[in-house]
C-alpha positions in Angstrom: 29.3 -12.1 -6.3 27.8 -8.6 -6.0 25.7 -9.3 -3.0 28.3 -11.4 -1.5 30.7 -8.4 -1.6 28.0 -6.0 -0.2 27.5 -8.4 2.7 31.2 -8.6 3.4 31.4 -4.8 3.4 28.5 -4.5 5.9 30.1 -7.1 8.1 33.3 -5.2 8.0 31.6 -2.1 9.1 29.7 -4.0 11.8 33.1 -5.2 13.2 34.3 -1.6 13.4 31.2 -0.6 15.3 31.4 -3.7 17.5 28.0 -5.0 16.3 27.2 -8.7 16.4 24.0 -8.2 14.2 22.6 -5.4 12.1 18.9 -5.1 11.1 17.9 -3.9 7.6 14.2 -2.9 7.2 12.4 -1.9 4.0 11.7 1.6 5.3 12.8 5.2 5.0 12.7 8.0 7.7 8.9 8.4 7.1 8.1 4.7 7.6 5.5 4.7 4.8 4.9 1.6 2.6 6.5 3.1 -0.5 10.0 4.5 -0.4 12.1 6.5 -2.7 15.1 4.9 -4.6 17.7 6.3 -2.2 16.1 4.3 0.7 16.0 0.9 -1.1 18.7 -0.5 1.3 17.1 -3.9 1.5 17.1 -4.4 -2.2 20.7 -3.1 -2.5 21.9 -5.6 0.1 19.8 -8.7 -0.8 18.3 -8.2 -4.3 14.7 -8.6 -2.9 12.5 -5.8 -4.3 9.3 -6.5 -2.5 7.4 -3.7 -0.7 7.6 -5.3 2.8 10.4 -7.4 4.5 13.7 -7.1 6.4 17.1 -8.7 6.6 19.4 -9.6 9.5 23.1 -9.7 9.0 25.1 -11.7 11.6 28.9 -12.3 11.5 28.5 -15.8 9.9 25.1 -15.8 8.3 22.2 -13.7 7.1 18.4 -14.1 6.6 15.7 -12.4 4.8 12.3 -12.2 6.5 9.1 -11.7 4.2 5.4 -12.3 4.7 3.1 -14.6 2.7 2.9 -12.3 -0.4 6.6 -12.8 -1.1 7.6 -16.4 -0.1 7.8 -17.3 -3.8 9.4 -14.0 -4.9 12.2 -14.0 -2.3 13.5 -17.4 -3.5 13.7 -16.1 -7.0 15.6 -13.0 -6.1 17.8 -13.8 -3.1 20.8 -16.1 -3.2 20.2 -19.1 -0.9 23.9 -19.4 -0.5 24.0 -16.0 1.2 20.5 -15.7 2.8 18.2 -18.0 4.7 14.5 -17.5 4.1 12.1 -16.8 7.0 8.4 -16.0 7.2 8.1 -12.7 8.9 4.9 -13.8 11.0 5.7 -17.4 11.7 9.4 -16.9 12.4 9.7 -13.4 13.8 13.1 -11.7 13.4 13.7 -11.0 17.1 13.2 -14.7 18.0 15.7 -15.5 15.3 18.2 -13.0 16.8 17.7 -14.4 20.3 18.2 -18.0 19.0 21.5 -17.1 17.1 23.3 -14.8 19.5 24.8 -15.3 23.0 24.2 -13.1 25.9 26.0 -9.8 25.8 25.8 -9.4 22.0 25.1 -6.1 20.4 22.3 -5.7 17.8 22.6 -2.6 15.7 19.8 -0.6 14.0 19.2 2.7 12.3 16.8 4.6 14.6 15.5 6.7 11.7 14.3 3.5 9.9 12.3 1.9 12.8 9.2 3.1 14.7 9.3 4.1 18.2 6.9 1.3 19.1 9.3 -1.2 17.6 12.2 0.2 19.4 10.5 -0.1 22.8 9.3 -3.6 22.2 12.5 -4.8 20.6 14.7 -3.3 23.3 12.6 -5.0 26.1 12.6 -8.3 24.3 16.3 -8.4 23.5 17.3 -7.2 27.0 15.3 -10.1 28.5 17.6 -12.4 26.5 20.7 -10.5 27.6 21.2 -8.7 24.3 21.7 -4.9 23.7 19.8 -3.0 21.0 22.3 -0.3 19.7 21.2 2.7 17.7 23.8 3.6 15.0 24.6 7.1 13.9 25.9 6.0 10.5 24.1 3.3 8.6 26.6 0.7 7.4 24.8 0.3 4.0 25.0 4.1 3.3 28.7 3.9 3.9 29.2 1.3 1.2 26.5 2.2 -1.3 28.7 4.5 -3.4 26.1 5.1 -6.2 23.2 5.7 -3.8 20.7 7.9 -5.6 20.2 11.5 -4.4 16.7 12.4 -3.1 14.7 13.7 -6.1 13.4 17.2 -6.1 10.1 17.3 -7.9 7.8 20.4 -7.8 4.9 20.2 -5.3 1.2 20.5 -6.3 -1.2 22.6 -4.4 -4.4 20.5 -4.6 -7.5 22.7 -5.3 -10.4 22.5 -2.9 -12.5 21.5 -5.9 -10.7 18.2 -5.5 -10.1 18.1 -1.7 -13.5 19.3 -0.6 -12.2 21.1 2.5 -9.8 23.9 3.2 -6.6 23.0 5.1 -7.4 25.5 7.9 -10.6 23.7 8.6 -8.8 20.3 8.8 -6.0 21.8 11.0 -8.5 23.5 13.4 -10.6 20.4 13.8 -7.5 18.4 14.9 -6.1 21.3 17.0 -9.3 21.2 19.0 -8.6 17.5 19.9 -5.0 18.5 20.9 -6.2 21.3 23.2 -8.9 18.9 24.8 -6.1 16.5 25.6 -3.6 19.1 26.8 -1.3 18.5 24.0 1.1 21.3 22.8 2.1 19.9 19.4 1.5 16.8 17.2 4.6 15.3 15.4 3.6 14.1 12.0 6.2 12.0 10.1 4.4 10.1 7.4 3.8 11.8 4.1 0.2 11.0 3.5 -1.4 12.7 6.6 0.9 15.7 6.1 -0.2 16.0 2.4 -3.9 15.5 3.3 -3.7 18.1 6.1 -2.2 20.8 4.0 -4.0 19.9 0.7 -0.7 19.4 -1.1 0.7 16.6 -3.3 4.0 15.8 -5.0 6.1 13.5 -7.0 8.7 12.4 -4.5 8.0 8.7 -4.7 6.8 6.7 -7.8 3.1 5.9 -7.6 2.6 7.9 -4.4 1.8 11.5 -5.1 3.3 13.1 -2.0 5.8 15.7 -0.9 8.1 13.9 1.6 8.6 15.8 4.8 7.8 16.1 8.5 5.5 18.5 10.2 4.6 19.8 13.7 0.9 20.7 14.2 0.6 23.1 17.1 -2.5 23.3 19.4 -3.3 26.8 17.9 -3.7 25.0 14.4 -0.4 26.3 13.0 1.9 24.0 11.1 5.7 23.9 10.7 6.4 21.9 7.5 9.9 20.6 7.1 10.4 19.7 3.5 12.8 20.7 0.6 11.9 24.4 -0.1 12.9 24.1 -3.8 9.8 21.9 -4.3 7.6 24.9 -3.5 9.5 27.4 -5.6 7.0 29.9 -7.2 4.1 28.3 -5.2 2.1 30.3 -2.6 2.0 27.6 0.1 0.8 30.0 2.8 -1.9 31.6 0.5 -3.0 28.0 -0.3 -2.9 26.2 3.1 -3.1 29.1 5.4 -0.8 31.9 6.6 -0.1 30.0 9.8 1.7 27.4 7.8 5.5 27.8 7.6 8.1 26.0 5.5 11.6 25.1 6.5 14.3 22.7 5.2 14.1 19.1 6.6 17.4 19.3 8.5 15.8 22.1 10.7 13.4 19.5 12.3 16.1 18.5 14.8 16.3 22.1 16.1 12.5 22.4 16.3 12.3 19.2 18.3 15.0 20.5 20.7 13.1 23.8 21.1 10.0 21.8 22.1 12.0 19.8 24.6 13.5 23.0 26.2 9.9 24.3 26.6 8.9 21.0 28.4 6.2 20.7 25.8 3.7 17.8 25.8 4.3 16.3 22.3 2.1 13.7 20.8 3.2 11.1 18.3 2.1 7.8 17.0 4.6 5.1 18.1 3.6 2.9 15.1 4.5 5.6 12.5 7.0 8.0 14.1 10.6 7.0 13.9 12.5 6.2 16.9 15.1 8.9 16.2 12.6 11.8 16.4 11.1 10.6 19.6 14.5 10.0 21.3 15.5 13.5 20.2 12.4 15.0 21.8 12.8 12.9 25.0 16.4 13.6 25.5 15.7 17.4 25.0 13.1 17.4 27.7 9.8 17.0 26.0 6.9 14.9 27.5 6.0 12.3 25.0 2.3 11.3 24.6 1.8 8.1 22.5 -1.5 8.0 20.6 -2.8 7.2 17.1 -2.0 9.8 14.4 -5.2 12.1 14.7 -5.0 12.7 10.9 -5.5 9.1 10.0 -9.3 8.6 10.7 -10.6 11.8 9.2 -8.3 11.3 6.1 -9.8 7.8 5.7 -13.4 9.1 5.9 -13.7 10.8 2.5 -15.9 13.8 2.3 -18.6 14.0 -0.4 -16.4 15.9 -2.8 -13.7 13.2 -2.5 -16.2 10.4 -2.9 -17.7 12.0 -6.0 -14.2 12.6 -7.5 -13.3 8.9 -6.8 -16.4 7.8 -8.6 -15.5 9.9 -11.6 -11.9 8.5 -11.6 -13.2 5.0 -11.6 -15.3 5.5 -14.5 -12.4 6.9 -16.5 -10.4 3.9 -15.3 -13.0 1.5 -16.2 -13.1 2.7 -19.7 -9.2 2.3 -20.0 -9.3 -1.2 -18.5 -12.2 -2.3 -20.8 -10.3 -1.1 -23.8 -7.3 -2.9 -22.7 -9.2 -6.2 -22.1 -11.0 -5.9 -25.5 -7.7 -5.3 -27.2 -6.2 -8.3 -25.5 -8.9 -10.6 -26.7 -8.4 -9.3 -30.2 -4.6 -9.7 -30.0 -5.0 -13.4 -29.0 -6.8 -14.0 -32.4 -4.1 -12.2 -34.5 -0.9 -13.8 -35.7 2.1 -14.1 -33.3 0.5 -13.4 -30.0 3.8 -14.5 -28.4 5.3 -11.2 -29.6 3.4 -9.8 -26.6 4.7 -10.4 -23.1 3.8 -9.3 -19.5 5.8 -6.1 -20.0 4.1 -5.0 -23.3 0.7 -5.8 -21.8 1.4 -3.6 -18.9 2.7 -0.8 -21.1 -0.5 -1.1 -23.3 -2.7 -0.7 -20.2 -0.7 2.3 -18.9 -0.9 4.0 -22.3 -4.7 3.7 -22.3 -5.0 5.2 -18.8 -2.5 8.0 -19.8 -4.8 9.2 -22.6 -7.0 10.8 -19.8 -5.8 14.4 -18.9 -6.6 13.8 -15.2 -4.3 10.8 -15.1 -1.1 11.5 -13.1 0.7 8.2 -12.8 0.0 4.5 -11.8 -1.0 4.0 -8.2 1.5 1.1 -8.0 3.7 -1.0 -10.2 1.4 -3.0 -12.4 1.2 -6.7 -11.6 1.1 -8.2 -15.2 1.3 -12.0 -14.5 0.9 -14.9 -17.0 0.5 -18.4 -15.7 2.8 -19.5 -12.9 4.0 -15.9 -12.4 0.5 -15.0 -11.1 1.1 -17.3 -8.1 3.4 -14.6 -6.8 0.9 -12.2 -5.3 3.2 -9.1 -5.8 5.0 -10.3 -8.9 6.6 -7.7 -11.0 7.7 -8.5 -14.7 10.6 -6.1 -14.4 12.4 -8.3 -12.0 13.2 -11.0 -14.5 12.4 -12.0 -18.1 8.8 -11.2 -18.8 6.7 -14.2 -19.8 5.3 -14.3 -23.3 1.6 -14.5 -24.2 0.2 -17.6 -25.8 1.4 -20.4 -23.5 -0.9 -20.0 -20.5 -4.6 -20.5 -19.6 -5.1 -17.4 -17.6 -3.6 -14.0 -17.1 -3.8 -11.8 -13.9 -3.5 -8.0 -14.1 -3.6 -5.9 -10.9 -3.2 -2.3 -11.7 -4.4 1.2 -10.8 -4.2 4.9 -11.5 -3.6 8.1 -9.6 -6.0 10.7 -10.9 -6.3 14.3 -9.7 -9.7 13.3 -8.3 -9.2 9.8 -7.0 -7.1 6.7 -6.8 -8.0 3.4 -8.4 -7.0 -0.3 -7.9 -8.5 -3.2 -9.9 -7.6 -6.8 -10.5 -9.0 -9.0 -13.2 -8.2 -12.6 -14.0 -9.0 -13.5 -17.6 -8.7 -16.4 -20.0 -5.9 -16.2 -22.5 -5.8 -19.9 -23.4 -7.9 -23.0 -22.4 -8.5 -23.0 -18.7 -9.5 -26.4 -17.3 -12.3 -27.2 -15.0 -10.1 -26.8 -11.9 -9.3 -23.3 -12.7 -12.9 -22.4 -13.4 -13.9 -24.0 -10.1 -11.4 -22.0 -8.2 -12.0 -18.8 -10.1 -15.8 -19.1 -9.3 -15.2 -19.8 -5.6 -12.9 -16.6 -5.5 -15.6 -14.6 -7.3 -18.3 -16.0 -5.0 -16.3 -14.8 -2.0 -16.0 -11.4 -3.6 -19.7 -11.2 -4.1 -20.6 -12.4 -0.6 -18.4 -9.6 0.8 -19.7 -6.9 -1.6 -23.3 -7.8 -0.5 -22.5 -7.5 3.2 -24.5 -5.2 5.4 -23.2 -4.7 8.9 -23.9 -2.6 12.1 -22.1 0.4 13.1 -19.0 -0.6 15.0 -18.1 -3.5 12.7 -14.4 -3.8 11.8 -12.8 -5.5 8.8 -11.7 -8.4 11.0 -15.3 -9.4 11.5 -16.1 -9.2 7.7 -12.9 -11.0 6.3 -14.3 -14.6 6.6 -17.2 -13.7 4.3 -14.7 -13.5 1.3 -12.9 -16.7 2.4 -15.9 -19.0 3.2 -16.5 -20.5 -0.3 -12.8 -21.3 -0.5 -12.6 -22.6 3.0 -15.6 -25.0 2.5 -13.7 -26.6 -0.4 -10.4 -26.8 1.3 -8.6 -23.7 0.0 -7.5 -20.2 1.2 -5.2 -17.3 0.4 -2.3 -15.9 2.3 -3.0 -12.1 2.2 -5.6 -9.7 3.5 -9.0 -9.4 1.8 -9.0 -5.7 1.6 -7.0 -2.5 2.3 -8.0 1.1 2.6 -7.3 3.4 -0.4 -6.7 7.1 -0.2 -8.0 10.0 -2.3 -5.2 10.8 -4.8 -2.9 9.5 -2.1 -1.7 6.1 -1.2 -3.3 3.1 -2.7 -2.8 1.3 0.7 -4.3 3.4 3.5 -5.1 2.9 7.1 -6.6 2.5 9.6 -9.4 0.5 7.9 -8.7 -2.9 6.4 -10.4 -6.2 6.0 -8.1 -8.9 7.1 -7.8 -12.0 9.4 -4.9 -10.2 11.2 -7.3 -7.5 11.1 -8.4 -4.2 11.9 -11.0 -3.6 14.7 -11.4 0.0 13.5 -15.1 0.3 12.6 -15.9 0.8 8.9 -17.9 3.9 8.4 -19.2 6.4 5.9 -16.6 7.4 3.3 -14.0 4.8 4.0 -12.8 3.1 0.7 -11.6 -0.5 0.9 -10.7 -3.1 -1.7 -12.4 -6.4 -2.0 -9.8 -8.8 -3.4 -10.0 -12.5 -2.5 -7.7 -14.8 -4.5 -6.2 -18.2 -4.9 -2.6 -19.1 -5.8 -1.1 -22.4 -6.8 2.7 -22.2 -6.8 4.3 -22.7 -10.2 0.9 -23.1 -11.8 -1.4 -20.0 -11.7 -2.9 -17.2 -9.6 -6.5 -15.8 -9.4 -7.7 -12.5 -7.9 -11.0 -10.6 -8.2 -10.7 -7.0 -7.0 -13.1 -4.0 -6.9 -13.0 -1.0 -4.7 -16.0 -0.2 -2.5 -16.9 2.9 -0.5 -18.8 2.4 2.8 -22.2 4.2 3.0 -25.1 4.2 5.4 -27.7 1.5 4.4 -31.4 2.2 4.4 -33.3 -0.4 6.5 -36.5 -0.7 8.6 -34.5 -1.8 11.6 -33.7 0.0 14.7 -29.8 0.1 14.5 -27.5 2.1 12.2 -26.2 -0.3 9.4 -23.6 0.2 6.7 -23.1 -1.3 3.3 -20.6 -1.1 0.3 -21.2 1.0 -2.7 -19.3 -0.5 -5.6 -16.8 1.9 -7.3 -15.2 -0.3 -10.0 -16.8 -1.0 -13.4 -15.2 -3.6 -15.4 -16.6 -7.1 -16.4 -15.5 -10.3 -14.7 -14.6 -12.9 -17.3 -17.6 -15.0 -18.0 -15.5 -17.6 -19.7 -13.9 -18.5 -16.2 -17.3 -18.9 -14.4 -18.7 -22.4 -13.6 -22.2 -21.7 -12.5 -22.5 -25.0 -10.5 -20.5 -23.3 -7.8 -22.8 -20.3 -7.6 -26.3 -19.8 -6.0 -29.0 -17.9 -7.8 -28.3 -14.8 -5.7 -24.7 -14.7 -7.0 -25.9 -15.0 -10.5 -28.4 -12.1 -9.9 -25.6 -10.0 -8.5 -23.3 -10.7 -11.4 -26.0 -9.9 -13.9 -26.9 -6.6 -12.2 -23.3 -5.7 -11.9 -22.6 -6.4 -15.6 -25.7 -4.3 -16.5 -24.2 -1.5 -14.4 -20.9 -1.9 -16.3 -22.8 -1.6 -19.6 -24.8 1.4 -18.6 -21.8 3.3 -17.3 -19.0 2.4 -19.7 -20.8 1.7 -23.0 -21.4 5.4 -23.8 -17.6 6.0 -23.8 -16.7 3.1 -26.1 -17.1 2.6 -29.8 -16.5 0.0 -32.6 -14.8 -3.3 -31.6 -14.4 -2.1 -28.0 -18.1 -1.6 -27.7 -18.9 -5.0 -29.3 -16.5 -6.6 -26.9 -18.3 -5.0 -23.9 -21.6 -6.1 -25.1 -20.4 -9.7 -25.2 -18.6 -9.4 -21.9 -21.6 -8.0 -20.0 -24.2 -10.5 -21.3 -26.3 -12.0 -18.6 -25.4 -15.5 -17.3 
């Protein structure tokens, strides 16, 4: 009844605004992956809590659009009597709109919650079908979400150069030189991560993403206007930290600054994939000349400097100790009375507590996916969305988790035996692990993108008639977002070349609906490889040090080189982690890293 009433309220608002449809994305004004509680409009309307998706509300029906990660979850969370389910890629929303509405219909959207690139493409596509795309000034959901949370005000953190490795002024001047070369007067920055990277600041505005939310204008002289809540910087010397040509103003003053640039006829560069349509339309209508180009912070942010790489190595060693202690405890707990007293929630809490013992630990890098048996078939399952499943009734357990440390961001998935896995599970686990190893061993020439490497992780599964419906690897930030671009390893992939300092995940998997899920994930950093050849070649340096569960490995599906890699890897785990363990934990690690 709750979501039915909310739908009715939104439809009533649509009628008042003469809208035949309204689009609800999972986004805030900054268009980042993670959003604060006040921006969870999609969840408020539909009940769907995934990190990607959208809803479309029509006068007589509604639909939720999700990608392959969430096809199971959406059916659990959204009432089929209220919403149709659609695959975001296979059944695009705009195609659905065109098939459902007659010529002359008005399709509403909030321009602050959609990118300029989306706006241009959607407007053109809908116009070709006789539909009008209408920006709304007042979001219908905000008018009816009476207990909508207020934006949180958490203090900012000025990140020491001991962690960042480079002063903000050096970063700003480097990018300003590019602006001058391209005759750009100012760069509009709208996403939190590049702004926080550029100014060497961090914050606590969004759970699991250590950023201060805001907007920024980087001018061609290297100066920056930051638009963020000033109370977050109370008692902090931002100018002394980031540079005296960095100024701070409240977020609402952005519109005036954009108008001023327009009145000057300035050439303003923005990334149409990340800048919201509202900000670009304000600039355009005020008289600015827009230049569309990739955010110039993204690539240098992705290529970690030596200080950031070394910090990330240290964070992963700390993290490896915590995860090994957790897995050792889990094995012991299974032999003790009443393991069913534990469930997915208590397991996640135990792992979090072990990470939190480290003083450098700040928070998780995402909501832990603690999934037993059939729940692991949902790639982005979260136990808090229902009744956590109890330990003791399933063969395998998948835990995908990570930490935000002052010196780096971690992300690791391990699938472990918690019962009696059958031969089918062992075969599939081994094929997934084999793909992980094949990608980890890759060497590739300069200019190679993740799209070209993706098949390496899938080939063992493909050859036996299996696959997985998500990317193989995403970029990872430095004490920033656990999902970072532009680098990634995916069949829908990125042609951005992988190069020195980029951190990516390596996480093939397999999922059988209502049965089980398997994923094997380490993080890797791209490094130059030493060869006798005549072209520059790169390879992956492993960052993650936690054993893979030997009990799930069927060596008949491995070649000798895979076994050699595993034995070398486990020897490395023992060498790096054992000095920091004792007692039963150390005994567990000794068993877990024995050679195959």
